[in-house]
C-alpha positions in Angstrom: -13.0 10.3 21.6 -10.9 10.2 18.4 -10.3 6.5 19.0 -14.0 5.8 19.0 -14.6 7.9 16.0 -11.8 6.0 14.3 -13.4 2.6 15.1 -16.8 3.7 13.7 -15.2 5.2 10.6 -13.2 2.0 10.0 -16.1 -0.4 10.3 -18.4 1.7 8.1 -15.6 1.9 5.5 -14.9 -1.8 5.4 -18.5 -2.9 5.5 -19.3 -0.4 2.7 -16.4 -1.8 0.7 -17.6 -5.4 1.1 -21.1 -4.3 0.3 -20.0 -2.6 -2.9 -18.0 -5.6 -4.0 -21.0 -7.8 -3.3 -23.3 -5.6 -5.3 -20.9 -5.5 -8.3 -20.4 -9.2 -8.2 -24.1 -10.1 -7.8 -25.0 -7.6 -10.6 -22.6 -9.4 -12.9 -20.4 -6.3 -13.4 -17.3 -8.1 -12.1 -16.3 -11.7 -11.5 -15.4 -13.1 -8.1 -11.7 -12.5 -8.7 -12.2 -8.8 -9.3 -14.6 -8.5 -6.3 -12.1 -10.1 -4.0 -9.4 -7.7 -5.2 -11.6 -4.7 -4.7 -11.9 -5.7 -1.0 -8.2 -6.7 -0.8 -6.9 -3.4 -2.1 -9.5 -1.3 -0.3 -9.0 -2.9 3.1 -5.3 -2.1 3.0 -6.2 1.6 3.5 -7.4 0.7 7.0 -3.8 1.2 8.1 -3.9 4.9 7.2 -7.0 5.4 9.3 -5.4 3.5 12.2 -2.4 5.7 12.0 -4.5 8.8 12.2 -7.1 7.8 14.8 -5.5 5.4 17.2 -2.9 6.2 19.8 -2.8 2.9 21.6 -2.7 -0.8 20.8 -6.1 -1.7 22.3 -8.1 0.4 19.9 -5.8 -0.4 16.9 -6.2 -4.1 17.5 -10.0 -4.1 17.6 -10.6 -4.1 13.8 -8.1 -6.9 13.0 -9.4 -9.1 15.8 -13.0 -8.7 14.8 -12.2 -9.4 11.1 -10.2 -12.5 11.9 -13.3 -13.9 13.5 -15.7 -12.6 10.9 -13.6 -13.7 7.9 -13.2 -17.1 9.4 -17.0 -17.3 9.8 -17.4 -16.1 6.2 -15.0 -18.6 4.9 -17.0 -21.4 6.6 -20.5 -20.1 5.7 -19.8 -17.9 2.7 -21.4 -14.9 4.5 -19.4 -12.4 2.3 -19.5 -14.3 -1.0 -17.8 -11.5 -3.0 -14.6 -11.9 -1.0 -14.4 -15.7 -1.1 -12.4 -17.8 -3.6 -14.7 -20.0 -5.5 -11.9 -22.1 -7.0 -9.9 -22.8 -3.8 -11.9 -23.4 -0.7 -8.7 -24.2 1.2 -7.3 -20.7 0.5 -7.3 -18.9 3.8 -6.0 -15.6 2.5 -9.0 -13.6 3.8 -8.2 -14.8 7.3 -4.4 -14.3 7.0 -4.9 -10.6 6.0 -6.3 -9.4 9.3 -3.8 -11.7 11.1 -1.1 -9.7 9.4 -2.8 -6.5 10.4 -2.9 -7.6 14.0 0.8 -8.7 14.0 1.8 -5.3 12.5 -0.3 -3.5 15.1 1.6 -5.3 17.8 5.0 -4.6 16.2 4.3 -0.9 15.7 2.2 0.0 18.7 4.0 -2.2 21.3 7.2 -3.2 19.5 10.0 -1.2 17.9 8.6 -0.8 14.4 7.4 2.8 13.3 3.8 2.9 12.2 4.8 4.1 8.7 7.0 1.1 8.2 4.1 -1.2 9.0 2.1 0.8 6.5 4.6 0.0 3.8 4.0 -3.7 4.4 0.2 -3.5 4.4 -0.1 -1.2 1.4 2.5 -3.3 -0.5 0.2 -6.3 0.1 -2.9 -4.3 -0.9 -1.7 -2.7 -4.1 1.2 -4.9 -5.0 -0.3 -8.3 -4.6 -3.8 -7.1 -5.5 -2.9 -5.4 -8.8 -0.4 -8.1 -9.7 -3.1 -10.7 -9.6 -5.5 -8.6 -11.8 -2.8 -7.5 -14.3 -1.3 -11.0 -14.5 -4.7 -12.5 -15.3 -5.6 -9.9 -17.9 -2.3 -9.4 -19.7 -0.7 -11.8 -22.2 2.8 -12.2 -21.0 5.6 -14.8 -20.6 5.7 -16.9 -17.5 8.6 -16.5 -15.0 9.9 -19.4 -12.9 11.9 -18.4 -9.8 12.5 -20.0 -6.4 10.0 -22.8 -7.1 7.3 -20.3 -8.0 5.5 -19.6 -11.3 4.1 -16.2 -12.1 3.3 -14.1 -15.1 6.0 -11.5 -16.1 3.3 -8.8 -16.2 2.1 -9.6 -12.7 5.6 -9.7 -11.3 6.4 -6.3 -12.8 3.2 -4.9 -11.4 4.1 -6.2 -8.0 7.5 -4.6 -8.2 6.2 -1.2 -9.4 3.3 -1.0 -6.9 5.6 -2.0 -4.1 8.1 0.6 -5.1 5.5 3.3 -5.2 4.1 2.5 -1.8 7.6 2.4 -0.2 8.6 5.6 -1.9 5.4 7.4 -0.7 5.8 6.3 2.9 9.5 7.1 2.9 9.0 10.6 1.4 6.2 11.6 3.7 7.1 9.8 7.0 10.8 8.9 7.2 12.5 11.0 9.9 15.6 11.7 7.8 14.8 10.8 4.2 11.4 12.4 4.3 10.7 15.3 1.9 13.6 14.4 -0.4 12.5 12.4 -3.4 15.9 11.3 -4.4 16.5 9.9 -0.9 13.3 7.9 -1.1 14.1 6.2 -4.4 16.8 3.7 -3.4 15.0 2.4 -0.3 11.8 2.1 -2.4 13.4 0.1 -5.2 15.4 -2.2 -2.9 12.3 -2.8 -0.7 10.2 -3.5 -3.9 12.7 -6.2 -4.9 12.5 -7.8 -1.5 8.7 -7.7 -1.5 8.5 -9.1 -5.1 10.8 -12.0 -4.2 8.8 -12.8 -1.1 5.5 -12.8 -3.1 7.0 -14.9 -5.8 8.3 -17.6 -3.5 5.2 -17.8 -1.2 2.4 -20.2 -1.8 -1.0 -18.8 -2.8 -2.9 -17.3 0.1 0.0 -17.4 2.6 1.5 -14.4 0.9 -1.1 -12.4 2.8 1.1 -13.0 5.8 4.6 -13.2 4.4 4.5 -10.2 2.1 3.4 -7.5 4.6 5.3 -8.9 7.6 8.6 -9.7 5.8 8.5 -6.5 3.7 8.0 -4.4 6.8 10.7 -6.2 8.7 13.1 -5.8 5.8 12.5 -2.1 5.5 12.7 -1.6 9.3 16.0 -3.5 9.5 17.7 -1.8 6.6 16.2 1.7 6.1 14.2 2.8 9.1 
């Protein structure tokens, strides 16, 4: 029963989030970039619901599979206009996001990765990449060139800080041996944040919706889990 309640809760939450972003965008309260990031950051919380409600891969995979199909349809038809990129119709980031969710579901529910580690990857993508884009656009800051990438310094620092916070929270609350000890969570969080920031910096626009969560989670799982 809890699995079914979880599915209903997750779909209501995500559609409400998309609806809110749509209303804000159509009302002129936010532009398309902000509306997309509202959805981007908000949807990352799906993982927390999945961890709580789902005890098997089948139910956990339903949401990501459905939204791979829906987001592809929206990309082609502009069904959810508030989450589409007006400037880059070739950007498939909205499709890559649920693909990442599905891959991490498989890695954590079937494979060897703990669910909390996958959560680090997804929430790092949500808050790190999402806030970095907003802060980088709003702040006047120098431009950083690294590994063939070009990012604002403010956005890069935001990515690092948000990633560190997400890794620290999951480590503190869920790590089997480091949990409950703040000092023991800091080093893994900072090192993981460096890795996530480098990955985001070096990845082409849109594709980071796959590389950031997957590679960040794999890095943490290989080094600290």
